C-alpha positions in Angstrom: 0.0 0.0 0.0 2.8 2.4 0.8 4.1 2.3 -2.8 0.7 3.7 -4.1 0.7 6.7 -1.7 1.5 9.9 -3.4 1.2 12.4 -0.5 1.9 12.5 3.2 -1.1 11.4 5.2 -2.4 10.1 8.6 -3.2 6.4 8.4 -5.7 4.6 10.7 -4.7 0.9 10.9 -7.7 -1.3 11.7 -7.8 -5.0 11.9 -10.1 -7.8 13.2 -8.9 -9.3 16.5 -9.1 -13.0 17.0 -8.8 -15.2 20.2 -6.4 -18.0 19.5 -6.0 -21.4 21.2 -2.8 -22.9 22.5 -1.9 -24.1 18.9 -2.4 -20.5 17.6 -5.7 -21.5 15.9 -8.6 -18.9 15.9 -11.5 -19.9 18.2 -13.4 -16.6 18.3 -13.5 -13.2 16.5 -13.9 -10.3 18.8 -14.4 -7.3 16.6 -12.5 -4.9 14.3 -10.5 -2.3 16.1 -8.3 0.6 15.4 -5.0 -1.1 16.0 -2.8 2.1 15.7 -2.6 5.6 14.3 0.3 5.7 11.8 1.7 8.4 9.5 3.1 8.3 6.0 5.6 11.1 5.3 6.5 11.7 1.7 10.2 12.3 1.1 11.3 15.4 -1.0 13.5 12.9 -3.0 10.6 10.6 -3.7 9.3 7.6 -1.8 8.5 8.0 1.8 8.5 6.4 5.3 5.7 5.1 7.5 5.7 4.6 11.3 3.7 5.1 14.5 2.3 8.6 15.1 4.1 10.0 18.2 0.7 11.1 19.5 -1.3 8.2 18.0 -3.8 5.9 19.7 -3.0 2.2 20.0 -5.6 -0.4 21.1 -4.4 -2.4 24.1 -5.2 -6.0 25.0 -5.1 -8.2 28.1 -6.6 -11.5 29.1 -7.2 -13.9 32.0 -8.7 -17.4 32.2 -12.2 -16.1 31.5 -12.1 -12.8 29.7 -10.3 -10.7 27.1 -10.0 -6.9 27.9 -9.7 -4.4 25.0 -9.3 -0.7 25.2 -11.3 1.4 22.8 -8.4 4.0 22.4 -10.7 7.1 22.3 -11.7 7.2 26.0 -11.2 5.6 29.4 -13.2 2.5 28.4 -12.6 -1.2 28.4 -14.5 -3.8 26.4 -14.7 -7.1 28.3 -15.2 -10.2 26.1 -16.0 -13.7 27.1 -13.8 -16.5 25.8 -16.4 -17.4 23.2 -16.1 -13.9 21.7 -19.3 -12.4 23.1 -19.3 -9.0 24.8 -19.8 -9.4 28.6 -19.7 -5.8 29.6 -18.2 -2.3 29.1 -16.2 -0.6 31.8 -16.1 3.2 31.7 -14.1 5.7 33.8 -14.7 9.5 34.2 -14.5 11.5 30.9 -11.4 13.5 30.3 -10.4 16.1 27.8 -7.9 14.4 25.4 -7.9 16.9 22.6 -4.6 17.8 20.9 -4.4 21.5 20.5 -1.7 23.8 19.2 -0.3 24.6 22.7 0.3 20.9 23.3 1.9 20.4 19.9 4.1 23.5 20.5 5.3 22.0 23.8 6.4 18.8 22.0 8.2 20.8 19.3 9.9 23.0 21.9 11.9 20.1 23.2 9.6 18.2 25.5 9.6 15.1 23.4 12.4 12.8 22.3 14.2 14.2 19.3 12.9 11.5 16.9 9.3 12.3 17.9 9.8 16.0 17.6 11.3 15.5 14.1 8.3 13.5 13.0 5.9 16.0 14.5 7.7 18.9 12.8 7.3 17.2 9.4 3.7 16.4 10.1 3.1 20.1 10.8 5.1 21.1 7.7 2.9 18.8 5.6 -0.2 20.3 7.2 -1.5 16.9 8.1 -4.4 16.5 10.5 -3.6 15.2 14.0 -5.4 12.3 15.6 -8.7 13.2 17.2 -7.2 12.9 20.7 -4.4 11.6 22.8 -4.5 7.9 23.7 -6.8 7.4 26.7 -5.0 4.1 27.6 -1.4 3.1 27.1 -1.5 -0.4 28.7 -3.7 -2.9 30.6 -2.6 -5.0 33.6 -4.6 -7.4 35.7 -3.8 -8.0 39.4 -4.4 -11.3 41.4 -7.5 -9.7 43.0 -9.2 -9.3 39.7 -8.8 -5.5 39.4 -8.1 -4.0 36.0 -5.3 -1.4 35.9 -5.1 0.9 32.9 -2.0 2.9 32.2 -2.7 6.4 31.1 -0.8 8.2 28.4 2.2 10.1 29.7 3.6 13.2 28.0 7.4 13.3 27.9 7.6 16.1 30.5 5.5 14.1 33.0 7.8 12.0 35.2 5.2 9.9 37.0 3.0 7.2 35.6 -0.7 7.4 36.3 -2.9 4.3 36.4 -6.7 4.1 36.6 -8.1 1.1 38.5 -11.4 -0.7 37.9 -12.6 -3.2 40.5 -13.4 -6.8 39.6 -17.1 -5.8 39.5 -16.4 -3.0 37.1 -16.6 0.0 39.5 -14.0 2.7 38.8 -11.9 3.1 42.0 -9.8 6.1 40.9 -6.3 6.9 39.8 -3.0 5.9 41.3 0.1 8.0 40.7 3.4 6.0 40.8 6.7 7.3 42.2 8.7 9.6 40.0 10.6 7.9 37.1 9.1 4.5 38.1 8.0 2.2 35.3 5.6 -0.5 36.4 6.4 -4.1 35.3 4.1 -6.2 37.5 1.2 -5.6 39.9 0.8 -8.2 42.6 -1.6 -8.8 45.5 0.3 -6.4 47.9 3.1 -4.9 45.8 4.0 -3.1 42.6 7.3 -4.1 41.0 9.1 -2.0 38.5 12.2 -0.1 37.4 13.2 3.4 38.4 15.7 5.6 36.5 17.6 8.3 38.3 18.8 11.7 36.9 21.9 10.0 35.5 19.9 7.3 33.7 20.9 4.5 36.1 18.2 1.9 36.4 17.3 0.1 39.6 14.6 -2.6 40.3 12.2 -1.4 43.0 9.3 -3.0 44.8 6.7 -0.8 46.5 4.1 -2.0 49.0 0.5 -1.8 47.8 -2.0 -1.2 50.6 -5.6 -1.9 49.7 -8.5 -0.4 51.8 -11.9 -2.0 52.1 -14.7 -0.1 50.4 -16.6 2.1 52.8 
C-alpha cells in the first residue's frame, strides 16, 4: 500500500482481533479495532516512510482465564469479552479532555519530546496533516491477582510519574494511582508493585513498592 501513496497522510490501521487457542488457531473473532494511528511522510526525494504517530492511539489487550480486555483507544473505556467472543460488559471511567491543541503540539516541538518524535511532528506540521482526534486514553492494561483491571494512562514526555486508573473486579472505577517519580511498572501483585526506576543520570534500579488496599466504605 505504501508504494501507491502519493502524498503524506495520517493512516488509521484497523484489523479484526481473534482469540487463539494454544496451537495458535482462531477460536473466536472479537471485533474490528483501530490497532494504531500511523503516519506516512513523503520524502522530497521521492518515496516515503511510515511509522507510528508520536501522539497516535493504540488499542491495548489483556486476558485472563475467562475474559479478554480491550481498550477502545478514544476514551477511558474497556470492552470485556468472554472466551467465546461475546461481549460481557463495558467498563467506563470518568470523561477527560484528550484533545490535541496547538499549545500541546508547540510544547512537544519545543523540546519536551524525544528528538525522533519532535522531528516527525515537525514534518507532520510542515505537511499540514491532521492530527489524531485525541491523545491515547489508555497506554496499557494490567490485571492483578484480586481481579482488578489497571489501565496505564498516556504520559507526556515532561511528566515524570506514571498514572494508572483502576477498575474493581465488579467494574466499578476506583480512581487513579500515581506512581513514584521515574518509576516504570512491570508487575502488579496482591500487595506490591514491581518496576524499574531511573535516576537523573539514567541509572536503572529494580524497586518493589508496597500496595496497601483499603476495604470499600
